[in-house]
Backbone as a ProteinNet text record, in pm:
[ID]
protein_1_A
[PRIMARY]
MSEQQQEKVAITINDVATMLQVIDVVSRRGAFQGNEMEGVGSLRTKMEKFLQQNAPAGSEAAQAAAANQEVDVAVPPAGELGGLVQS
[TERTIARY]
72.9	4.6	66.4	33.9	104.1	104.9	199.4	215.8	71.6	34.4	-102.9	-216	-218.7	-338.6	-332.6	-203.4	-181.2	-242.8	-192.4	-194.8	-355.9	-388	-527.5	-568	-680.6	-727.6	-784.7	-742.5	-817.7	-897.4	-1009.4	-1082.3	-1104.1	-1057.6	-1058.9	-1194.6	-1195.5	-1335.2	-1316.9	-1178.7	-1178.9	-1225.8	-1198.5	-1247.3	-1388	-1472.6	-1605.1	-1648.2	-1578.8	-1623.8	-1584.5	-1503.1	-1465.9	-1575	-1613.6	-1708.9	-1859.6	-1872	-1981.9	-1969.4	-1839.7	-1832.1	-1850.1	-1781	-1826.8	-1956.2	-2022.4	-2167.5	-2255.8	-2211.2	-2272.6	-2220.8	-2120.5	-2054.7	-2098.2	-2125	-2166.8	-2322.7	-2410.6	-2548.4	-2562.1	-2498.3	-2495.4	-2476.7	-2375.4	-2367.2	-2456.7	-2538.6	-2640.5	-2601.8	-2503.4	-2451	-2543.3	-2631.9	-2737.1	-2859.4	-2919.7	-3057.4	-3151	-3288.3	-3377.6	-3391.9	-3404.3	-3420.9	-3315.1	-3173	-3095.1	-3079.9	-3148.7	-3141.3	-3184.8	-3295.9	-3329.8	-3204.4	-3142.9	-3035.9	-2919.8	-2895	-2759.1	-2795.9	-2932.5	-2950.7	-2961.1	-2999.8	-3011.3	-2870.6	-2783	-2631.6	-2576.8	-2575.7	-2534.2	-2574.5	-2687.7	-2762.8	-2698.3	-2685.6	-2623.4	-2475.3	-2376.3	-2266.6	-2258.9	-2326.7	-2339.5	-2362.8	-2460.4	-2479.2	-2364.6	-2299.8	-2183.5	-2065.1	-2053.5	-1943.4	-1986.2	-2111.2	-2154.9	-2121	-2151	-2139.9	-1966.4	-1909.2	-1773.9	-1654.9	-1682.7	-1545	-1538.1	-1392.5	-1367.8	-1397.7	-1445.4	-1495.5	-1368.3	-1402.3	-1306.1	-1242.1	-1245.9	-1182.8	-1228.7	-1167.8	-1219.5	-1339.8	-1327.8	-1449.3	-1583.2	-1550.4	-1663.6	-1723.8	-1669.7	-1708.5	-1766.3	-1719.8	-1788.8	-1934.4	-1904.2	-2054	-2163.5	-2111.7	-2188.1	-2226.4	-2124.7	-2178.1	-2228.4	-2249.3	-2294.3	-2220.7	-2080.3	-1990.9	-2024.2	-2034.7	-2053.4	-1914	-1943.8	-1790.9	-1827.3	-1739.8	-1744.3	-1705.2	-1819.4	-1801.1	-1732.2	-1715.5	-1677.7	-1524.5	-1465.8	-1318.8	-1306.9	-1182	-1127.9	-1086.6	-1128	-1085	-937.2	-868.3	-734.5	-711.6	-591.3	-530.7	-533.2	-482.5	-426.9	-554	-672.2	-790.3	-857.7	-800.2	-854	-863.7	-799.5	-780.3	-892.7	-940.1	-1051	-1214	-1214.1	-1339.7	-1389.2	-1502.4	-1562.1	-1657	-1657.5	-1757.1	-1889.4
-116.9	-8.6	106.7	221.7	354	417.6	520	570.9	660.1	717.6	806.2	730.6	615.2	502.2	476.8	458.1	418.1	546.5	678	782.4	811.6	820.5	841.1	1013.3	1042.6	1154	1186.3	1298.8	1353.9	1463.6	1492.2	1614.2	1676.9	1796	1855.8	1948.3	1996.7	2098.6	2207.5	2275	2382.2	2373.9	2228.9	2190.7	2212	2160	2180.9	2303.1	2387.6	2516.3	2596.1	2570.9	2613.6	2571.3	2452.6	2410.5	2476	2522.8	2619.7	2742.1	2792.6	2909.5	2918.6	2814.5	2798.3	2764.3	2701.3	2713.4	2840.9	2921.5	3050	3153.5	3129.1	3225.8	3166.3	3070.1	3015.2	3011.6	2998.4	3037.8	3186.9	3275.6	3413.8	3474.9	3385.7	3405.9	3337.3	3269.3	3221	3088.1	2998.4	2897.5	2764.8	2763.9	2653.3	2697.6	2562.9	2595	2577.9	2619.7	2613.3	2476.3	2365.5	2214.5	2158.8	2232.6	2179.9	2272	2364.2	2427.1	2341.9	2252.4	2173.9	2108.9	2024.5	1927.8	2006.9	2124.4	2209.9	2279.1	2320.3	2365.4	2283.7	2156.9	2042.6	2001.5	1988.6	1960.1	2063.5	2191.5	2277.9	2305.2	2284.4	2267.1	2165.3	2059.9	1950.3	1965.6	2030.2	2062.6	2164.5	2278	2371.6	2302.7	2219.4	2180.2	2068.6	2008.1	1914	2008.1	2128	2217	2261.8	2305.5	2362.9	2242.9	2106	2003.5	1964.5	1978.9	1942.2	2000.1	2147.2	2231.4	2270.4	2263.9	2310.5	2478.8	2492.7	2627.6	2728.7	2837.1	2931	2927.8	2807.8	2795.7	2877.1	2882.5	2963.9	2890.9	2772.3	2693	2730.4	2711.6	2725.3	2857.4	2962.5	3088.7	3101.6	3078.5	3077.9	3015.8	2886.7	2837.6	2907.6	2950.1	3021.7	3153.6	3224.2	3351	3368.6	3238.7	3230.7	3317.3	3321.5	3409.8	3453.9	3573.8	3636.5	3637.5	3633.1	3604	3722.1	3809.6	3912.5	3860.6	3823.4	3791.3	3878.4	4017.1	4119.5	4124.6	4041.8	4053.9	3916	3949.3	3867.9	3724.2	3616.1	3477.5	3467.6	3419.2	3390.1	3245.7	3196.3	3081.1	3003.4	2862.8	2792.7	2763.6	2772.1	2770.7	2900.4	3010.7	3122.4	3175.9	3141.7	3171.2	3089.5	2997.6	2924.3	2961.5	3057.2	3110.2	3219.2	3195.5	3333.9	3418.1	3535	3604	3610.7
-7.9	9.3	-4.5	-71.5	-79.5	32.8	81.5	194.6	207.8	116	128.1	167.5	121.9	167.3	310	356.5	510.5	616.9	554.8	654	690.9	818.3	863	865.4	830.7	808.1	951.2	1016.4	1142.8	1106.8	1161.3	1152	1284.2	1296.1	1422.1	1453.6	1584.5	1586.8	1509.8	1498.9	1399.7	1273.1	1234.3	1091.1	1071.3	1164.6	1164.9	1175.9	1260.4	1257	1132	1063.6	934.7	823.8	828.7	774.7	746.6	880.5	921.5	842.7	860.1	790.3	635.7	581.9	455.9	397.1	458.4	445.4	435.3	545.5	542.1	441.3	377.7	289.4	148.5	133.4	15.6	8	106.2	124.5	92.7	124.6	89.3	-15.9	-78.8	-252.3	-343	-279.5	-373.1	-434.3	-377.6	-442.7	-436.3	-334.6	-303.6	-391.4	-457.6	-511.9	-393.4	-427.9	-336.2	-269.9	-367.1	-338.5	-255.4	-269.5	-165.3	-26.8	-0.4	115.7	248.6	228.9	338.7	380.4	310.2	348.3	395.7	331.7	383.1	507.1	546.7	664.8	755	754.9	849	887.2	780.3	828.2	883.5	876.1	923.8	1087.4	1101.1	1228.2	1326.2	1253	1311.1	1383.5	1281.8	1312	1393.5	1412.1	1495.5	1646.1	1658.1	1773.4	1844.3	1733.9	1776.8	1839.4	1743.8	1814.8	1951.8	1958.8	2113.2	2205.6	2158.1	2271.4	2282.3	2181.2	2190.6	2189.3	2152.6	2148	2285.5	2332.6	2481.1	2487.3	2592.9	2648.1	2620.2	2554.4	2539.8	2406.2	2327.7	2217.5	2131.2	1996.3	1884.6	1824.1	1820.2	1766.7	1826.6	1958.6	2051.3	2046.2	2041.7	2028.4	1927.6	1809.1	1645.5	1667.3	1742.6	1723.5	1818.4	1941.5	2031.7	1988.1	1895	1857.8	1714.5	1639.2	1516.8	1428.6	1455.8	1387.9	1236.6	1236.7	1092.6	1005.4	869.8	798.7	700.8	678.9	582.3	435.6	352.1	246.5	163.8	184.7	86	75.5	171.4	172.1	77.7	13.4	-118.9	-32.5	-73.3	-30.5	-26.2	90.2	100.1	131.6	137	150.1	24.8	49.6	-84.9	-184.8	-121.9	-233.4	-281.6	-190.8	-232	-362.2	-455.1	-616.2	-673.8	-601.2	-678.2	-643.7	-539.1	-487.9	-558.8	-619.6	-708.2	-625.5	-618.2	-542.9	-658.4
[MASK]
+++++++++++++++++++++++++++++++++++++++++++++++++++++++++++++++++++++++++++++++++++++++

């Protein structure tokens, strides 16, 4: 087996918080069709509850979940995938 197949992937609480932010941003940009909104909203609610129940108190992820943190979508996307995101 190759090294890539043997490496286990770990998802952190911060990854879940980032996923919530991604859902918020793309929904504001109109990326979801109407018939997709129920599934997306249900998944978002489930992830938010998971964060509230599992994030250590005082962590960035817990604060984002508790405050339902707003993301400024007017700011150009950054990071390694930033060039792939269209406004």
